[in-house]
Each structure stands twice: as C-alpha cells, then as structure tokens.
N, C-alpha and C positions, 0 to 999 in steps of 0.2 A: 101702607106700611104699619100703621097703628094696629090693624087687625093681625098682621104678621107677628108683631111684638107680643100681643096678647096670646096668640096661639103658641108661640115659643115659650112664653111664661107658663102657660097651662101645661105644656108638655114637660117642662123642666121641674115645675114646682107644684103642680096640682091645681085644682080649680080655684083656690083662694090665693093665688100668687098676687103679689103687689100689682095693683090696678094701674099700670102705667098708661099714659096717653102720649101723644107726640105732637110737637110743634116745630115746624121747619126742620124735620128730621131728627130732632133731639128728644129722647125719652124723658118725660118729666113726671115728678111725683104728684099725687092728688092734693096739693096744698091750695090749689085754686078750684073753684066749683066745677069748671069744665075746661076743655081745651080752648074754647072761645075766650073765656076770661083769662086763661094763661096767655093767649096771643095778645090780648089787649094789654095785659101787664107788661109784656115784653116790648110792645110798641110804645107804651108810655115811658118805660125805662130808657129806651133809645133816645127819646126826646127830652129826657129829664134835664132841666137847667141846673148846671153845677155852679158851685161857688169856689172862689180862690182858696178857701180854707178847708174844702172837702178832702176827705181821705177815703179811698176806696180799697177795701181789703178783699182780695180775690183768692179763692181756694176751691179746689174740688172737694166734694163732701168727705169728711173724716180725715182731712189732711192737717187740721190744726187751726181752723178759723176762729173758734171760740177763744182759744188760748191767746192768740195774737190780738184779737179784738179787745180783750180785757186789758192787756198790756198797753196797747195804744191809748185806750181811754184813760188809763192811769197817768201815762206820760203827759197827755194833754192837760189833765187836771192838775198835774204837779203834786200829786199825793197818791198814796197807795190805798185809796178807798175804792171799793167795788162800785161799778156802774149799777145803779138800781134797776135799770131796765134789762131785759133779755136782748141779746144781739138780734134776735128775730124781729124785734120791733123797729130795727133800722136795716132790715134786710131787703134788698132790691127785689128778690124773688117773690116775697109774700106780702110786703107792706104796700098798700095803695100809694101811688105816686103823690096824690093830693095830700096825704099825711106826711110824706117825706118832705114835701115843700115847706110845710109849716114848722119843721124841726129847727131849733136854734143851732147855730154853728159853734164850734166846728162839728160837722157831722162825720161820724165814722161809719160810713156805709159799708155793708158787706154783702157778698154774693157768691153763689156757686155757678152762676151763669157763665158761659164762654164769652170771649170778647166780641163775637159776632152779634151778641144780644145786648151789649152794653153801650152807653152813650160815648163811644170812642171819640167822635169829633169834638164834643164838648170837653172831654178829658184833655184833649190836645190844646184846645183853645184856652182853657182855664189853667192848664198845667197843674192839674191836681196831683196830689201824692198817691201813688199806687203801691200797695204792699201785696206781695204774693208769697204765700206759704205753700210748700209742697212736701210730700211724704213718700217714702218708698211704696210702690204699688202693692207689694205683697201685704203689708200691714193695712193699707187702705182697704183692700178687698176684704180682709178678715174683719176689720172694724165695721165696715158697712154692712156686712152680713149680720153681725150681732145687733147692730143698731136697728136694722129693719125688723129683726125678729122681736125686739122689745115692743114694737108697735103691732105685732101679730100680722105683719105685712108680707112676711116670707114664710109660707107654710110648707117648709121642708126641713128635715133634720140633717140634710147633706150640705155641708159647706162646699164640697167639691162640685156639686151641681150649680151652686151659686157662682163658683169660680168660672165655670163655662160661660155663664151669662155676662159676668164682668169682662172677660176677655173678648166676648162678642160685641160688647158695647150696648147691651140691651138692658142694663141697669139704669137707675135714675141718673140723669145728667149725661148719659152716654159714656163713650169710651174715655177713660182717663188720659190715654195717650193723645187723643184728639184735642182734649182740653189743653194739654201742655203744648201741643203744636200751635194752637191759636195764641197762647201766651207768648211763645217764642217769636211768632210772626209779628205780634204787636210791638215787642221789644225791638226787633230788627228795624221795623218801619218807623220807629219813634225814638231814635237814638238820643234826641235832645230832651226826652222826657224820661228821666231815670226811674226805673222800677226797682223797688227794694225786694230782692229775691232772698228768701230764707227757707231752709229745710227744717222740718219738724225735728229731725235728728240733731241738727246743729243746735237748735234751741235746747234740747235735752242735755247736750254735752257742755255747752258754754253759755248758759242763760245770761250771766252778767255781761259778757262781751257783746252778745247780740242785742240786749236791751240798750246798751250804751250806743251801739251803732245805729239802732233804730231811732233813738233820741236825736242823734246827729242828723239823720235823714229827714226827720220831721221838723228839724230846726227848733227844738224846744230846749230850754235850759233845764238842767238836772244836776244831780249830785251823786256821788258814789253811795251815800246813805240812802237816797231815794231809790236808786237802782236796786240796792240790796233789799229794800222793803218791798219793791214791786216783784222781784224774783220770788221772795218768800210768800207774798200774798197770792201769787199765781201758780203755786204748786198744785198738782192734780187734786189731791185730797181736799185742800182748802177751797178751791173753786167749786168742786162737786158739792160741798156742804153749803156754800153761800148761795149757789144757784137755786137751791130748794126754796129760798125765800123771795126770789125775784119775781117781778111781774112777767108773766109768760103769755105766749100765744098758744092757744089750744089747737090740737090737731087730732082728729078722730077721737075726741073726747079726752085726750091726754095733753098734759103740758109739756111742750117740746123740751125746754131746758132741763127738766128733770130726767130726761131719757138720753142725754148726750154723753154721759160718762160710763166707761166700762173699766178699762185698765190704764190706757194712756202710755203703754210701754212701747219700746222699740224692740222688734224681733219677736213679737207674739206669733207671727206667722209660723215660726219654728215649732209651735205647739200643734200645728194643723197640717203642715206640708212637710213631706220628707225631702231629702236632697234631690231626688229625681223629679219629683213634682214641682219643686221650686225652680229647677233648671228649665223644665218645660214651660212653666208660667213665664219666666223671663224671656224665653225665645218667642213665645206667642205675643207678649206685650211689645217687644222690640220691633216686631213686624209693622206695627202701626205708629211707632214713635219715630218722628222725623227730625229730631233735634238731640244734640248731645249737651245742651246747656244745663240740664238738670241732673246732677250727680246723686244717685240713690245710695243711701247707706242702709244696710239690712240688719246690722248689729252695731252696738257701741260699747 
C-alpha cells in the first residue's frame, strides 16, 4: 500500500511529491526517520502512562490545534502569558515518549493521530480531559495545501490536484472523515468521559464564550478580565509574531512553528473553489463521513 501511495503521489504531483510512508494503513509525514521509528513511536504512545491532570488536545492537521493549545496553557497558568515552548515539544506524534514522561504536570499533550493510535485505555482509566477541535473540511484542505507548499513538500501548482488526494485520503494522516469517525466512536463508547468538542468557526465567532466554557470544562478558576486577556493574546496576528521567538522543533531544516500561520480565516476555500466544485467536494467527503455529530460552518 505504501508503494501505491507513492505512485499516486508521483502521478498527481510529480517526482518530488510529499514523501509519505504508511503505518497501519495511515499515511504519515516524514517527521520520524523511518516507518520503523514511526511504528515504535505509535507503540510507545499507546502504552504511555497518563496522569490525572493530563489534558490531551486532539485535532486533524490545520483544524486549530495550535490556537486551542495556547489558550489551554494560559488557562492552566492563570495568566495570559505565552507558553515559551512550541506545542510540537509536547506532541505525541514527534516527541519521544521518554521525554514526555519527564515533563512536569499538568501536561497539555497534543496530537493529530487518530484514536486507534492513542492510549485510549489509560485515558479511560485516568479520566483525562480530552479537547477536540475541528474545522470545516474545505478550509482544512486549502490550509493543508499551502502549509505543505511552505516546506516545499508539495511540488504542484494545482490545488485541485491536491484536493483529489485529500478526498482520496492519501494526504498526511489520511482521510479527515475517517479521523472524525474515530472521534465519534470514542465519544459514543465513553459516555462517562466527556470530550470538549469545539469548532474552529465557533472559536472565531464567540471566543469569549468558548474560552469561558473551556475553563469550566478544565475546572480552573478564571475571571472575565483574564478571559478577555487570553482572547486578545491569542489573536492570529499576535500568536504568529510570538511564535517566531519560541523554542522550536526543526523539520527538513526549518522550524515548524514559524511555518504554521497563513491566514487563519473562515471561508478562504471560496477563493479557490467555485460553487460547483464546493458542492462536489462536499458530496465526496460525505461519502466517507459516518457521523452527523460535527456541524461544519463554511462562512461566518
């Protein structure tokens, strides 16, 4: 299957297409040295011992992970000061588990991995807080395309070709609908372990309300003044500027955090897809989505 993915990539994007590998059927980016080290990382993550005060932030790539991670960190600290580390340094996907074990609590762990690759049993046993942020798939696709181009990992000028790969599930971390299906299954099977679900679009529309609800879910004391300070500190432009000074993980010679930001808008897909193309995209995406739990907003 890995060879098929690479052949498809070469067909769609040329010889220098994103060099995806595959573990357990999931296409994964080259943030590990090989698929063997990727498999070891996933095996270690599944066995990761969790703590009662751990928080796990889950999101498909380009759905809003960084935004929520910074907000959660501020709420736990009780002040609107930026976390000096990049979120990748607490990311289950890339940080060796032996390093994660040494981190002081509370740990705000974050990941793009699906639930089948997470320490689900320990999550239940420890009743850890789980925060999930999702975003409308049209904007996710557009944002991912430009994100990968920044790293020179997508050697095509055609977003429409990339869209085909996105809907085929051959992009990094696989099909977004499959990710959401697994999230929905976990929620259904663990009704006594509440998951805080929030959409990127809701955060853009009502940031004060969402930060307040998130504080209640995390069971942290806060004030309206602190909420306002956090909302202001976590605006797109301010976070983009602050991240340039953070300690970063390097990837292909580049610092990841400095390549995370582009527009942060809702509805940017409209600059790339016409109405007919958007309708076709939705029909194809819905073929793989098996849940109605997540309501997508395409404009605000």
